[in-house]
N, C-alpha and C positions, 0 to 999 in steps of 0.2 A: 647116365652121364652127369658129371659135376662140372659146374660155372662157380667162377669167383667173381664178384662183381664190387668194385670200388664205388662207394656212395659217399656224397658230401654229409658231413656230419648232421647238418639241419634236415637232410631227407631221410634219415635212416629209418625214422618210426614210420613214415608214411609207407616207404617201400618193402619194409618188412612186414608191414600190416597186410599190404595188397598181396604179398607173396604167400604169406600165411593163409589168405583167403581161399586161394587154389589148391584144393584136393591132392592134386598130383605132383605138387612141389613139398619138397623137405628142406625147410630152412636151419641155418645153423650160422651162428655170430662166432667169429675167432678174434683173438686178442691181436693186436697191433704187431707184436713180435712174430706172432705165428705168420701173419700176413707177409711181413717183410721175410722170412725164413721163405715162404712158398715162392716170392717174388724173385729171391736170389737162387734158388732151384730152378725156376723156370728158366733164368737168364743163363745158367750153368749148363742146362739142358741145351738150349740153342748155341751154345758155344760148342759142344761136343757135337751136334750136328754140322755146324759150319765148318769143324775140323774135318770130319769124315768126308766131307764135299771138297775139302782140299782148298777151301777158302782163307782159313786161317791155320796158324801153328800154336798149339796150346803148349803151356810151360811143362816141364818135366817136374816130377816130384823133387829132384834134387835142387831144381832151380827155386821152387817155391820154399823150401826147407833154407836155402839160403838167404831168401828174403828177411827169414826171422832173424 
């Protein structure tokens, strides 16, 4: 299982040291741009899920292109 944790800058060193001390935990830092991408990807996934449930209507590809 993978978990993403958002940590305040002043607590990163402490939390990373704590996690690295656990033999069953593998840690990896990611760049802010990758974190932003992952957040947007999750939001998109959630939108698709809501659309499949009929709770929202997604834009068509044509509508997206017209915005450009």
